[in-house]
PDB file of N, CA, C, O and CB in Angstrom:
ATOM      1  N   MET A   1      11.313   9.056  25.830  1.00  0.00           N
ATOM      2  CA  MET A   1      12.113   8.569  25.074  1.00  0.00           C
ATOM      3  C   MET A   1      12.802   9.998  24.149  1.00  0.00           C
ATOM      4  O   MET A   1      12.195  10.924  23.611  1.00  0.00           O
ATOM      5  CB  MET A   1      11.303   7.392  24.283  1.00  0.00           C
ATOM      6  N   ASN A   2      14.249   9.732  24.231  1.00  0.00           N
ATOM      7  CA  ASN A   2      15.047  11.082  23.830  1.00  0.00           C
ATOM      8  C   ASN A   2      15.821  10.412  22.789  1.00  0.00           C
ATOM      9  O   ASN A   2      16.600   9.461  22.846  1.00  0.00           O
ATOM     10  CB  ASN A   2      16.057  11.907  25.086  1.00  0.00           C
ATOM     11  N   ILE A   3      15.240  11.460  21.405  1.00  0.00           N
ATOM     12  CA  ILE A   3      15.831  10.816  20.134  1.00  0.00           C
ATOM     13  C   ILE A   3      16.945  12.159  19.651  1.00  0.00           C
ATOM     14  O   ILE A   3      16.709  13.365  19.579  1.00  0.00           O
ATOM     15  CB  ILE A   3      14.390  10.383  18.793  1.00  0.00           C
ATOM     16  N   ASN A   4      18.158  11.423  19.381  1.00  0.00           N
ATOM     17  CA  ASN A   4      19.203  12.792  19.028  1.00  0.00           C
ATOM     18  C   ASN A   4      19.459  13.000  17.760  1.00  0.00           C
ATOM     19  O   ASN A   4      18.630  12.490  17.006  1.00  0.00           O
ATOM     20  CB  ASN A   4      20.627  12.738  19.590  1.00  0.00           C
ATOM     21  N   ASN A   5      20.147  13.459  17.362  1.00  0.00           N
ATOM     22  CA  ASN A   5      20.240  13.866  15.903  1.00  0.00           C
ATOM     23  C   ASN A   5      20.817  12.805  14.875  1.00  0.00           C
ATOM     24  O   ASN A   5      20.519  12.735  13.682  1.00  0.00           O
ATOM     25  CB  ASN A   5      21.125  15.105  15.825  1.00  0.00           C
ATOM     26  N   GLU A   6      21.659  12.030  15.534  1.00  0.00           N
ATOM     27  CA  GLU A   6      22.161  10.652  14.942  1.00  0.00           C
ATOM     28  C   GLU A   6      21.004   9.703  14.636  1.00  0.00           C
ATOM     29  O   GLU A   6      20.922   9.028  13.609  1.00  0.00           O
ATOM     30  CB  GLU A   6      23.153   9.895  15.978  1.00  0.00           C
ATOM     31  N   ASP A   7      20.257   9.719  15.480  1.00  0.00           N
ATOM     32  CA  ASP A   7      19.207   8.627  15.258  1.00  0.00           C
ATOM     33  C   ASP A   7      18.143   9.392  14.288  1.00  0.00           C
ATOM     34  O   ASP A   7      17.458   8.615  13.623  1.00  0.00           O
ATOM     35  CB  ASP A   7      18.470   8.048  16.801  1.00  0.00           C
ATOM     36  N   ILE A   8      17.950  10.430  14.141  1.00  0.00           N
ATOM     37  CA  ILE A   8      16.923  11.428  13.110  1.00  0.00           C
ATOM     38  C   ILE A   8      17.668  11.164  11.894  1.00  0.00           C
ATOM     39  O   ILE A   8      17.125  10.880  10.827  1.00  0.00           O
ATOM     40  CB  ILE A   8      16.802  13.313  13.457  1.00  0.00           C
ATOM     41  N   ALA A   9      18.944  11.264  12.075  1.00  0.00           N
ATOM     42  CA  ALA A   9      19.753  11.353  10.288  1.00  0.00           C
ATOM     43  C   ALA A   9      19.511  10.007   9.923  1.00  0.00           C
ATOM     44  O   ALA A   9      19.266   9.780   8.739  1.00  0.00           O
ATOM     45  CB  ALA A   9      21.764  11.708  10.092  1.00  0.00           C
ATOM     46  N   LYS A  10      19.546   8.728  11.041  1.00  0.00           N
ATOM     47  CA  LYS A  10      19.973   7.459  10.432  1.00  0.00           C
ATOM     48  C   LYS A  10      17.997   7.287   9.860  1.00  0.00           C
ATOM     49  O   LYS A  10      17.752   6.830   8.743  1.00  0.00           O
ATOM     50  CB  LYS A  10      20.920   5.987  11.901  1.00  0.00           C
ATOM     51  N   GLN A  11      17.017   7.660  10.670  1.00  0.00           N
ATOM     52  CA  GLN A  11      15.798   7.397  10.209  1.00  0.00           C
ATOM     53  C   GLN A  11      15.419   8.160   8.879  1.00  0.00           C
ATOM     54  O   GLN A  11      14.508   7.770   8.150  1.00  0.00           O
ATOM     55  CB  GLN A  11      14.901   7.678  11.265  1.00  0.00           C
ATOM     56  N   HIS A  12      16.274   9.403   8.590  1.00  0.00           N
ATOM     57  CA  HIS A  12      15.913  10.013   7.251  1.00  0.00           C
ATOM     58  C   HIS A  12      16.567   9.309   6.204  1.00  0.00           C
ATOM     59  O   HIS A  12      16.056   9.282   5.085  1.00  0.00           O
ATOM     60  CB  HIS A  12      16.275  11.471   7.140  1.00  0.00           C
ATOM     61  N   VAL A  13      17.655   8.732   6.449  1.00  0.00           N
ATOM     62  CA  VAL A  13      18.377   7.979   5.494  1.00  0.00           C
ATOM     63  C   VAL A  13      17.643   6.737   5.269  1.00  0.00           C
ATOM     64  O   VAL A  13      17.868   6.221   4.174  1.00  0.00           O
ATOM     65  CB  VAL A  13      19.776   7.720   5.918  1.00  0.00           C
ATOM     66  N   ARG A  14      16.868   6.165   5.989  1.00  0.00           N
ATOM     67  CA  ARG A  14      16.128   5.026   5.984  1.00  0.00           C
ATOM     68  C   ARG A  14      14.983   5.302   5.092  1.00  0.00           C
ATOM     69  O   ARG A  14      14.670   4.469   4.242  1.00  0.00           O
ATOM     70  CB  ARG A  14      15.735   4.612   7.342  1.00  0.00           C
ATOM     71  N   ASP A  15      14.270   6.523   5.238  1.00  0.00           N
ATOM     72  CA  ASP A  15      13.288   6.932   4.685  1.00  0.00           C
ATOM     73  C   ASP A  15      13.417   7.303   3.143  1.00  0.00           C
ATOM     74  O   ASP A  15      12.686   6.967   2.212  1.00  0.00           O
ATOM     75  CB  ASP A  15      12.909   7.889   5.448  1.00  0.00           C
ATOM     76  N   LEU A  16      14.587   8.111   3.145  1.00  0.00           N
ATOM     77  CA  LEU A  16      15.171   8.195   1.543  1.00  0.00           C
ATOM     78  C   LEU A  16      15.468   6.890   0.783  1.00  0.00           C
ATOM     79  O   LEU A  16      15.179   6.835  -0.412  1.00  0.00           O
ATOM     80  CB  LEU A  16      16.597   8.968   1.502  1.00  0.00           C
ATOM     81  N   ARG A  17      16.005   5.880   1.379  1.00  0.00           N
ATOM     82  CA  ARG A  17      16.333   4.581   0.837  1.00  0.00           C
ATOM     83  C   ARG A  17      15.140   3.974   0.299  1.00  0.00           C
ATOM     84  O   ARG A  17      15.035   3.548  -0.851  1.00  0.00           O
ATOM     85  CB  ARG A  17      16.949   3.691   1.840  1.00  0.00           C
ATOM     86  N   GLN A  18      13.855   3.948   1.575  1.00  0.00           N
ATOM     87  CA  GLN A  18      12.718   3.166   1.068  1.00  0.00           C
ATOM     88  C   GLN A  18      12.008   4.023  -0.330  1.00  0.00           C
ATOM     89  O   GLN A  18      11.677   3.354  -1.308  1.00  0.00           O
ATOM     90  CB  GLN A  18      11.565   2.975   2.428  1.00  0.00           C
ATOM     91  N   GLU A  19      11.833   5.373  -0.325  1.00  0.00           N
ATOM     92  CA  GLU A  19      11.540   6.434  -0.850  1.00  0.00           C
ATOM     93  C   GLU A  19      12.272   5.915  -2.404  1.00  0.00           C
ATOM     94  O   GLU A  19      11.524   5.614  -3.334  1.00  0.00           O
ATOM     95  CB  GLU A  19      12.096   7.807   0.057  1.00  0.00           C
ATOM     96  N   LEU A  20      13.405   5.867  -2.523  1.00  0.00           N
ATOM     97  CA  LEU A  20      14.280   5.585  -3.890  1.00  0.00           C
ATOM     98  C   LEU A  20      14.006   4.080  -4.344  1.00  0.00           C
ATOM     99  O   LEU A  20      13.829   3.839  -5.538  1.00  0.00           O
ATOM    100  CB  LEU A  20      16.051   5.788  -3.607  1.00  0.00           C
ATOM    101  N   GLU A  21      13.972   3.077  -3.391  1.00  0.00           N
ATOM    102  CA  GLU A  21      13.378   1.989  -4.067  1.00  0.00           C
ATOM    103  C   GLU A  21      11.949   1.624  -4.181  1.00  0.00           C
ATOM    104  O   GLU A  21      11.646   0.549  -4.699  1.00  0.00           O
ATOM    105  CB  GLU A  21      13.886   1.045  -3.609  1.00  0.00           C
ATOM    106  N   ARG A  22      11.075   2.412  -3.750  1.00  0.00           N
ATOM    107  CA  ARG A  22       9.780   2.755  -4.700  1.00  0.00           C
ATOM    108  C   ARG A  22       9.736   3.197  -5.893  1.00  0.00           C
ATOM    109  O   ARG A  22       8.943   2.731  -6.711  1.00  0.00           O
ATOM    110  CB  ARG A  22       9.062   3.587  -4.270  1.00  0.00           C
ATOM    111  N   CYS A  23      10.732   4.340  -6.229  1.00  0.00           N
ATOM    112  CA  CYS A  23      10.565   4.956  -7.369  1.00  0.00           C
ATOM    113  C   CYS A  23      11.343   4.153  -8.258  1.00  0.00           C
ATOM    114  O   CYS A  23      11.157   4.352  -9.459  1.00  0.00           O
ATOM    115  CB  CYS A  23      10.902   6.342  -7.335  1.00  0.00           C
ATOM    116  N   ARG A  24      12.263   3.196  -7.883  1.00  0.00           N
ATOM    117  CA  ARG A  24      13.072   2.307  -8.947  1.00  0.00           C
ATOM    118  C   ARG A  24      11.888   1.334  -9.268  1.00  0.00           C
ATOM    119  O   ARG A  24      11.840   1.193 -10.490  1.00  0.00           O
ATOM    120  CB  ARG A  24      14.608   1.443  -8.307  1.00  0.00           C
ATOM    121  N   MET A  25      10.965   0.647  -8.668  1.00  0.00           N
ATOM    122  CA  MET A  25      10.124  -0.174  -8.911  1.00  0.00           C
ATOM    123  C   MET A  25       8.951   0.475  -9.924  1.00  0.00           C
ATOM    124  O   MET A  25       8.430  -0.078 -10.893  1.00  0.00           O
ATOM    125  CB  MET A  25       9.704  -0.662  -7.621  1.00  0.00           C
ATOM    126  N   ALA A  26       8.723   1.695  -9.446  1.00  0.00           N
ATOM    127  CA  ALA A  26       7.464   2.273 -10.086  1.00  0.00           C
ATOM    128  C   ALA A  26       8.219   2.790 -11.480  1.00  0.00           C
ATOM    129  O   ALA A  26       7.447   3.202 -12.346  1.00  0.00           O
ATOM    130  CB  ALA A  26       6.617   3.625  -9.062  1.00  0.00           C
ATOM    131  N   THR A  27       9.228   2.807 -11.702  1.00  0.00           N
ATOM    132  CA  THR A  27      10.035   3.526 -13.033  1.00  0.00           C
ATOM    133  C   THR A  27       9.840   2.022 -14.020  1.00  0.00           C
ATOM    134  O   THR A  27       9.284   2.111 -15.115  1.00  0.00           O
ATOM    135  CB  THR A  27      12.178   4.133 -12.630  1.00  0.00           C
ATOM    136  N   LYS A  28      10.374   0.618 -13.488  1.00  0.00           N
ATOM    137  CA  LYS A  28      10.656  -0.401 -13.746  1.00  0.00           C
ATOM    138  C   LYS A  28       9.112  -1.019 -14.369  1.00  0.00           C
ATOM    139  O   LYS A  28       9.002  -1.569 -15.464  1.00  0.00           O
ATOM    140  CB  LYS A  28      11.374  -0.979 -12.538  1.00  0.00           C
ATOM    141  N   LEU A  29       8.033  -0.795 -13.437  1.00  0.00           N
ATOM    142  CA  LEU A  29       7.086  -1.010 -13.710  1.00  0.00           C
ATOM    143  C   LEU A  29       6.265  -0.193 -14.974  1.00  0.00           C
ATOM    144  O   LEU A  29       5.631  -0.856 -15.795  1.00  0.00           O
ATOM    145  CB  LEU A  29       6.704  -1.006 -12.627  1.00  0.00           C
ATOM    146  N   ARG A  30       6.333   1.364 -15.067  1.00  0.00           N
ATOM    147  CA  ARG A  30       6.329   1.966 -15.738  1.00  0.00           C
ATOM    148  C   ARG A  30       6.762   1.817 -17.062  1.00  0.00           C
ATOM    149  O   ARG A  30       5.858   1.993 -17.878  1.00  0.00           O
ATOM    150  CB  ARG A  30       6.617   2.561 -15.251  1.00  0.00           C
ATOM    151  N   SER A  31       8.148   1.477 -17.657  1.00  0.00           N
ATOM    152  CA  SER A  31       9.096   1.293 -18.669  1.00  0.00           C
ATOM    153  C   SER A  31       8.326  -0.156 -19.205  1.00  0.00           C
ATOM    154  O   SER A  31       8.065  -0.250 -20.404  1.00  0.00           O
ATOM    155  CB  SER A  31      10.847   1.220 -18.071  1.00  0.00           C
ATOM    156  N   LYS A  32       7.993  -1.220 -18.312  1.00  0.00           N
ATOM    157  CA  LYS A  32       7.609  -2.244 -18.842  1.00  0.00           C
ATOM    158  C   LYS A  32       6.220  -2.059 -19.426  1.00  0.00           C
ATOM    159  O   LYS A  32       5.904  -2.869 -20.298  1.00  0.00           O
ATOM    160  CB  LYS A  32       7.737  -3.225 -17.958  1.00  0.00           C
ATOM    161  N   ARG A  33       5.372  -1.163 -19.102  1.00  0.00           N
ATOM    162  CA  ARG A  33       4.117  -1.101 -19.319  1.00  0.00           C
ATOM    163  C   ARG A  33       3.991  -0.397 -20.594  1.00  0.00           C
ATOM    164  O   ARG A  33       3.123  -0.538 -21.455  1.00  0.00           O
ATOM    165  CB  ARG A  33       3.430  -0.530 -18.243  1.00  0.00           C
ATOM    166  N   ASN A  34       4.977   0.365 -20.571  1.00  0.00           N
ATOM    167  CA  ASN A  34       5.105   1.305 -21.865  1.00  0.00           C
ATOM    168  C   ASN A  34       5.778   0.711 -23.150  1.00  0.00           C
ATOM    169  O   ASN A  34       5.704   1.064 -24.327  1.00  0.00           O
ATOM    170  CB  ASN A  34       5.966   2.571 -21.492  1.00  0.00           C
ATOM    171  N   GLU A  35       6.366  -0.167 -22.621  1.00  0.00           N
ATOM    172  CA  GLU A  35       7.122  -1.303 -23.791  1.00  0.00           C
ATOM    173  C   GLU A  35       5.795  -2.214 -24.405  1.00  0.00           C
ATOM    174  O   GLU A  35       5.585  -2.476 -25.589  1.00  0.00           O
ATOM    175  CB  GLU A  35       8.484  -2.632 -22.845  1.00  0.00           C
ATOM    176  N   ALA A  36       4.962  -2.614 -23.201  1.00  0.00           N
ATOM    177  CA  ALA A  36       4.052  -3.394 -23.863  1.00  0.00           C
ATOM    178  C   ALA A  36       3.291  -2.416 -24.671  1.00  0.00           C
ATOM    179  O   ALA A  36       3.301  -2.524 -25.897  1.00  0.00           O
ATOM    180  CB  ALA A  36       3.202  -4.231 -22.939  1.00  0.00           C
ATOM    181  N   ALA A  37       2.562  -1.370 -24.022  1.00  0.00           N
ATOM    182  CA  ALA A  37       2.041  -0.375 -25.048  1.00  0.00           C
ATOM    183  C   ALA A  37       2.262  -0.005 -26.470  1.00  0.00           C
ATOM    184  O   ALA A  37       1.401   0.183 -27.329  1.00  0.00           O
ATOM    185  CB  ALA A  37       2.230   0.554 -24.622  1.00  0.00           C
ATOM    186  N   HIS A  38       3.881   0.090 -26.608  1.00  0.00           N
ATOM    187  CA  HIS A  38       4.382   0.529 -27.838  1.00  0.00           C
ATOM    188  C   HIS A  38       4.275  -1.141 -28.592  1.00  0.00           C
ATOM    189  O   HIS A  38       3.407  -1.325 -29.445  1.00  0.00           O
ATOM    190  CB  HIS A  38       6.115   1.384 -27.669  1.00  0.00           C
ATOM    191  N   ALA A  39       4.984  -2.001 -28.292  1.00  0.00           N
ATOM    192  CA  ALA A  39       4.633  -3.338 -29.059  1.00  0.00           C
ATOM    193  C   ALA A  39       3.389  -3.649 -29.421  1.00  0.00           C
ATOM    194  O   ALA A  39       3.304  -4.200 -30.518  1.00  0.00           O
ATOM    195  CB  ALA A  39       4.963  -4.412 -28.394  1.00  0.00           C
ATOM    196  N   ALA A  40       2.210  -3.431 -28.728  1.00  0.00           N
ATOM    197  CA  ALA A  40       0.797  -3.566 -29.149  1.00  0.00           C
ATOM    198  C   ALA A  40       0.616  -2.441 -30.246  1.00  0.00           C
ATOM    199  O   ALA A  40       0.291  -2.805 -31.376  1.00  0.00           O
ATOM    200  CB  ALA A  40      -0.269  -3.392 -27.854  1.00  0.00           C
ATOM    201  N   ALA A  41       0.792  -1.194 -30.003  1.00  0.00           N
ATOM    202  CA  ALA A  41       0.638  -0.115 -31.236  1.00  0.00           C
ATOM    203  C   ALA A  41       1.245  -0.557 -32.342  1.00  0.00           C
ATOM    204  O   ALA A  41       0.609  -0.470 -33.393  1.00  0.00           O
ATOM    205  CB  ALA A  41       1.235   1.271 -30.996  1.00  0.00           C
ATOM    206  N   ALA A  42       2.658  -1.153 -32.364  1.00  0.00           N
ATOM    207  CA  ALA A  42       3.284  -1.356 -33.738  1.00  0.00           C
ATOM    208  C   ALA A  42       2.699  -2.475 -34.402  1.00  0.00           C
ATOM    209  O   ALA A  42       2.682  -2.541 -35.631  1.00  0.00           O
ATOM    210  CB  ALA A  42       4.772  -1.576 -33.682  1.00  0.00           C
ATOM    211  N   VAL A  43       2.090  -3.597 -33.464  1.00  0.00           N
ATOM    212  CA  VAL A  43       1.382  -5.020 -34.047  1.00  0.00           C
ATOM    213  C   VAL A  43       0.044  -4.137 -34.422  1.00  0.00           C
ATOM    214  O   VAL A  43      -0.271  -4.502 -35.555  1.00  0.00           O
ATOM    215  CB  VAL A  43       1.093  -6.606 -32.703  1.00  0.00           C
ATOM    216  N   ARG A  44      -0.803  -3.219 -34.001  1.00  0.00           N
ATOM    217  CA  ARG A  44      -1.942  -2.635 -34.586  1.00  0.00           C
ATOM    218  C   ARG A  44      -1.685  -2.034 -36.069  1.00  0.00           C
ATOM    219  O   ARG A  44      -2.316  -2.357 -37.076  1.00  0.00           O
ATOM    220  CB  ARG A  44      -2.428  -1.557 -33.630  1.00  0.00           C
ATOM    221  N   THR A  45      -0.628  -1.093 -35.996  1.00  0.00           N
ATOM    222  CA  THR A  45      -0.155  -0.404 -36.835  1.00  0.00           C
ATOM    223  C   THR A  45       0.066  -1.264 -38.258  1.00  0.00           C
ATOM    224  O   THR A  45      -0.325  -0.939 -39.379  1.00  0.00           O
ATOM    225  CB  THR A  45       0.986   0.168 -36.217  1.00  0.00           C
ATOM    226  N   VAL A  46       0.804  -2.445 -37.872  1.00  0.00           N
ATOM    227  CA  VAL A  46       1.246  -3.221 -39.007  1.00  0.00           C
ATOM    228  C   VAL A  46      -0.072  -4.079 -39.415  1.00  0.00           C
ATOM    229  O   VAL A  46       0.010  -4.660 -40.497  1.00  0.00           O
ATOM    230  CB  VAL A  46       2.593  -4.175 -38.616  1.00  0.00           C
ATOM    231  N   GLU A  47      -1.021  -4.197 -38.834  1.00  0.00           N
ATOM    232  CA  GLU A  47      -2.155  -5.080 -39.133  1.00  0.00           C
ATOM    233  C   GLU A  47      -2.954  -3.988 -40.016  1.00  0.00           C
ATOM    234  O   GLU A  47      -3.519  -4.327 -41.055  1.00  0.00           O
ATOM    235  CB  GLU A  47      -3.013  -5.728 -37.694  1.00  0.00           C
ATOM    236  N   GLY A  48      -2.970  -2.439 -39.467  1.00  0.00           N
ATOM    237  CA  GLY A  48      -3.814  -1.609 -40.175  1.00  0.00           C
ATOM    238  C   GLY A  48      -3.481  -1.496 -41.308  1.00  0.00           C
ATOM    239  O   GLY A  48      -4.327  -1.227 -42.161  1.00  0.00           O
ATOM    240  N   LYS A  49      -1.897  -1.702 -41.696  1.00  0.00           N
ATOM    241  CA  LYS A  49      -1.210  -1.549 -42.940  1.00  0.00           C
ATOM    242  C   LYS A  49      -1.739  -2.668 -43.976  1.00  0.00           C
ATOM    243  O   LYS A  49      -1.994  -2.494 -45.167  1.00  0.00           O
ATOM    244  CB  LYS A  49       0.371  -1.655 -42.686  1.00  0.00           C
ATOM    245  N   TRP A  50      -1.832  -3.776 -43.281  1.00  0.00           N
ATOM    246  CA  TRP A  50      -2.267  -5.059 -44.096  1.00  0.00           C
ATOM    247  C   TRP A  50      -3.757  -4.932 -44.501  1.00  0.00           C
ATOM    248  O   TRP A  50      -4.029  -5.125 -45.686  1.00  0.00           O
ATOM    249  CB  TRP A  50      -2.073  -6.460 -43.193  1.00  0.00           C
ATOM    250  N   LYS A  51      -4.707  -4.638 -43.665  1.00  0.00           N
ATOM    251  CA  LYS A  51      -6.105  -4.321 -44.435  1.00  0.00           C
ATOM    252  C   LYS A  51      -6.269  -2.853 -44.766  1.00  0.00           C
ATOM    253  O   LYS A  51      -7.358  -2.312 -44.576  1.00  0.00           O
ATOM    254  CB  LYS A  51      -7.408  -4.739 -43.527  1.00  0.00           C
ATOM    255  N   ALA A  52      -5.436  -2.315 -45.158  1.00  0.00           N
ATOM    256  CA  ALA A  52      -5.634  -1.088 -46.049  1.00  0.00           C
ATOM    257  C   ALA A  52      -4.978  -1.722 -47.575  1.00  0.00           C
ATOM    258  O   ALA A  52      -5.230  -1.402 -48.736  1.00  0.00           O
ATOM    259  CB  ALA A  52      -4.681   0.467 -45.334  1.00  0.00           C
ATOM    260  N   LEU A  53      -4.204  -2.571 -47.103  1.00  0.00           N
ATOM    261  CA  LEU A  53      -3.727  -2.971 -48.568  1.00  0.00           C
ATOM    262  C   LEU A  53      -4.795  -3.832 -49.303  1.00  0.00           C
ATOM    263  O   LEU A  53      -5.161  -3.783 -50.478  1.00  0.00           O
ATOM    264  CB  LEU A  53      -2.315  -3.849 -48.516  1.00  0.00           C
ATOM    265  N   LEU A  54      -5.195  -4.639 -48.272  1.00  0.00           N
ATOM    266  CA  LEU A  54      -6.345  -5.695 -48.822  1.00  0.00           C
ATOM    267  C   LEU A  54      -7.508  -5.058 -49.228  1.00  0.00           C
ATOM    268  O   LEU A  54      -8.283  -5.596 -50.019  1.00  0.00           O
ATOM    269  CB  LEU A  54      -6.824  -6.740 -47.772  1.00  0.00           C
ATOM    270  N   GLU A  55      -7.736  -3.733 -48.659  1.00  0.00           N
ATOM    271  CA  GLU A  55      -9.367  -3.024 -49.272  1.00  0.00           C
ATOM    272  C   GLU A  55      -8.766  -2.402 -50.306  1.00  0.00           C
ATOM    273  O   GLU A  55      -9.633  -2.182 -51.151  1.00  0.00           O
ATOM    274  CB  GLU A  55     -10.413  -1.760 -48.221  1.00  0.00           C
ATOM    275  N   THR A  56      -7.639  -1.982 -50.685  1.00  0.00           N
ATOM    276  CA  THR A  56      -7.120  -1.465 -52.106  1.00  0.00           C
ATOM    277  C   THR A  56      -7.203  -2.325 -53.031  1.00  0.00           C
ATOM    278  O   THR A  56      -7.661  -1.975 -54.118  1.00  0.00           O
ATOM    279  CB  THR A  56      -5.790  -1.053 -52.178  1.00  0.00           C
ATOM    280  N   ILE A  57      -6.707  -3.874 -52.781  1.00  0.00           N
ATOM    281  CA  ILE A  57      -6.339  -4.924 -53.570  1.00  0.00           C
ATOM    282  C   ILE A  57      -8.259  -5.066 -53.829  1.00  0.00           C
ATOM    283  O   ILE A  57      -8.813  -4.821 -54.901  1.00  0.00           O
ATOM    284  CB  ILE A  57      -5.185  -6.382 -52.674  1.00  0.00           C
ATOM    285  N   ILE A  58      -8.708  -5.348 -53.022  1.00  0.00           N
ATOM    286  CA  ILE A  58     -10.385  -5.681 -53.354  1.00  0.00           C
ATOM    287  C   ILE A  58     -11.207  -4.465 -54.349  1.00  0.00           C
ATOM    288  O   ILE A  58     -11.910  -4.605 -55.350  1.00  0.00           O
ATOM    289  CB  ILE A  58     -11.321  -5.714 -51.658  1.00  0.00           C
ATOM    290  N   VAL A  59     -10.785  -3.260 -53.605  1.00  0.00           N
ATOM    291  CA  VAL A  59     -11.402  -2.122 -54.550  1.00  0.00           C
ATOM    292  C   VAL A  59     -11.072  -1.931 -56.149  1.00  0.00           C
ATOM    293  O   VAL A  59     -11.745  -1.384 -57.022  1.00  0.00           O
ATOM    294  CB  VAL A  59     -10.975  -0.822 -53.936  1.00  0.00           C
ATOM    295  N   MET A  60      -9.913  -2.520 -56.211  1.00  0.00           N
ATOM    296  CA  MET A  60      -9.426  -2.459 -57.825  1.00  0.00           C
ATOM    297  C   MET A  60      -9.843  -3.816 -58.347  1.00  0.00           C
ATOM    298  O   MET A  60      -9.550  -3.946 -59.536  1.00  0.00           O
ATOM    299  CB  MET A  60      -7.627  -2.231 -58.089  1.00  0.00           C
ATOM    300  N   GLY A  61     -10.441  -4.866 -57.808  1.00  0.00           N
ATOM    301  CA  GLY A  61     -10.796  -6.279 -58.396  1.00  0.00           C
ATOM    302  C   GLY A  61     -11.931  -5.809 -58.610  1.00  0.00           C
ATOM    303  O   GLY A  61     -12.279  -6.182 -59.730  1.00  0.00           O
ATOM    304  N   ARG A  62     -13.049  -4.901 -57.920  1.00  0.00           N
ATOM    305  CA  ARG A  62     -14.193  -4.517 -58.105  1.00  0.00           C
ATOM    306  C   ARG A  62     -14.435  -3.920 -59.364  1.00  0.00           C
ATOM    307  O   ARG A  62     -15.347  -4.239 -60.126  1.00  0.00           O
ATOM    308  CB  ARG A  62     -14.494  -3.810 -57.186  1.00  0.00           C
ATOM    309  N   ARG A  63     -13.459  -2.910 -59.584  1.00  0.00           N
ATOM    310  CA  ARG A  63     -13.453  -2.033 -60.522  1.00  0.00           C
ATOM    311  C   ARG A  63     -13.191  -2.877 -61.990  1.00  0.00           C
ATOM    312  O   ARG A  63     -13.841  -2.662 -63.013  1.00  0.00           O
ATOM    313  CB  ARG A  63     -12.379  -0.940 -60.124  1.00  0.00           C
ATOM    314  N   MET A  64     -12.488  -3.522 -61.910  1.00  0.00           N
ATOM    315  CA  MET A  64     -12.110  -4.640 -63.017  1.00  0.00           C
ATOM    316  C   MET A  64     -13.292  -5.547 -63.261  1.00  0.00           C
ATOM    317  O   MET A  64     -13.312  -5.910 -64.437  1.00  0.00           O
ATOM    318  CB  MET A  64     -10.831  -5.601 -62.544  1.00  0.00           C
ATOM    319  N   LEU A  65     -14.106  -5.946 -62.668  1.00  0.00           N
ATOM    320  CA  LEU A  65     -15.496  -6.792 -62.845  1.00  0.00           C
ATOM    321  C   LEU A  65     -16.186  -5.548 -63.546  1.00  0.00           C
ATOM    322  O   LEU A  65     -17.354  -5.624 -63.928  1.00  0.00           O
ATOM    323  CB  LEU A  65     -16.385  -7.448 -61.219  1.00  0.00           C
TER     324      LEU A  65
END
């Protein structure tokens, strides 16, 4: 089998395109995962703030008794 420079170049271009597509897919997946993680963290932060506020109110109520 005789492979010339043009065939080698075409194969190299195909390999680069495949690698680019894999990188794009990985980037999309990573960004979706990061968005989900940030959203979940924001929800936990809000819940934590409400919980802290509720605890403060309960403590104040106990002091009044």
